[in-house]
C-alpha positions, 0 to 999 in steps of 0.5 A, a space after each residue: 354867762 351863757 343864755 338859753 338859745 333863742 328860737 327863730 324859724 328861718 325860710 330859705 327861698 330855693 335858688 336865691 342867695 340866703 343871707 341872715 344877720 343877727 346880733 348877739 348881746 349880753 344880759 345888761 340893761 340896756 343890752 350890749 353887743 358881745 365882741 365875737 372877734 375871737 369866736 368861731 361859729 358853726 351851723 348845720 341844717 338836718 332833715 330832723 334833729 336825729 338825722 345823720 344827714 346834713 343838708 347844709 354845713 356852715 363854718 366861720 373858718 372859710 368856705 361856702 356856705 359861710 358864717 362870719 362873726 365880728 366885734 360888733 356882735 354880728 353873725 352873718 349867715 350866707 348861702 349861695 344861690 347855687 347851694 340853695 338850688 341844690 336843696 330838696 327839703 328843709 329841716 331844723 338847724 342850730 348855730 353854735 359859737 365857741 370862744 378861744 378857751 373852747 366854751 361852746 354856746 348854742 345861740 339860736 335854733 329852729 326850723 329851716 323851711 325851704 320855699 321851693 323855686 318855680 322859676 328855673 
């Protein structure tokens, strides 16, 4: 059963490695972590929701920046210091997961604030 996406506002410090972990659970009481080992994930950051410009494009299929998903329900988001140094603005994001049958679920969304670097 799909749930409404959670809203979580992130702050990225320019020029540093950005890393966030979140755990996806079901609606049981108590919550049980979902096995995400057969899922793929994707996340984009854009200046605003209607923009065609992509500031960051993350995939679980390899590359950098990246998203990893595991059987313990953990989603790990990692963006290198080089990639965050190249950012000039923040925006908005969402993260979607897709199961092996093609069902897509948005699990989290929010603002992606950029705290600009002073030390260069």
